[in-house]
N, C-alpha and C positions, 0 to 999 in steps of 0.2 A: 203707655209704659209698660215693660214687660215686668211682671211680678211674680217668677219663678221663686222658686224655694230655696235653689243653692245658685252661689256664683262660681264662676272659674277664679283662677288667681289673678288673672289679666284683668277682668272686671271688677274684683275686689280692691284690685291694686291701685284702680283709677278712681274708685270711691274713697280708698283710706289714706293714699299719698304715699303708703309705706311703699318699699322696693319689692320685686319678686323673691330677692333673695332673703329679705328680711322675713316674708312672709313664710317661705319654706322652713326656715330657721323656726317660726314660732307656730309651724306646724308640727315641725319635728320634736319641739321641745313640749309640747302640750298647750302651749298659751293659747293656741288659736285650733279651735274643733274644725275639724274636716272628715271628708268622707272620699274614698277611692272606689267609686261604684262597681269599675272594671277591674280591682285587683292592683297589687301593687305594681308600678310603673307606667301606669295611665293618669290621666287627668284628675288632679286635686280637684274636690269641690268644696266651697265652702258655706255653711248655712248664712242666709241673709242677715239675720238676727247677731250674728258673730260680731259687725261689726259695731253694735252697740253695746256689746259685751266688751270690746276691746276698748272702747272709748271712755267705758266708766269703770274698767279695771284699775284699781289702786296700783299707784305708781310707787316701785320700791325705790328708796333712797340707794345711791351707792355708798358700798361699804367706806369706809375714812381710811385714808393712807395711814398704815401704821409706821412709824419711823421710830427704830430701836437704835442699839449700839451697833457698830458696823461690824460684820463678818469678822471672825477670825481668818486670816490666810495663814494657812498651812505651809511648810518649807519642806522640801523635799532633800531625801537625805542623799548623801554624795559630796564628791568634789564640787567646789563653784566655777563656773566657768571665768576665764582669764578676765573679761569684761566686767565681771562682777567681784573682781578682786578688791582686797583691804585697799584705799586708798595711801596709807601711810607705807605699805610696802613699796620699794623701788621697782619702777618699771625695768624688764631686763635692756631694753635700749638706752637708757640712762646710766645702767651701770657698765656696758659696753663702752661708752663715750668717757667715762671719767678714769 
């Protein structure tokens, strides 16, 4: 078996089972150590021991959903449109028929 020091994203993905997109996100956020030997825009290499670090990293529990009072809805100033008119007020068609 090949015992190289670094793995490509594709090789690392096959070993850990995470998607390439997730691995790229982990690299960008710093959760996963990586090296780009040829500079930006080139192949990303991940140390072989990063897989063990990723597996043993403590998992953060998600933040609990905070439920609070509903947000106050502000009303706009100006005249109300006809369709939002006061229901007690007679409709123009009803007044014409009478």
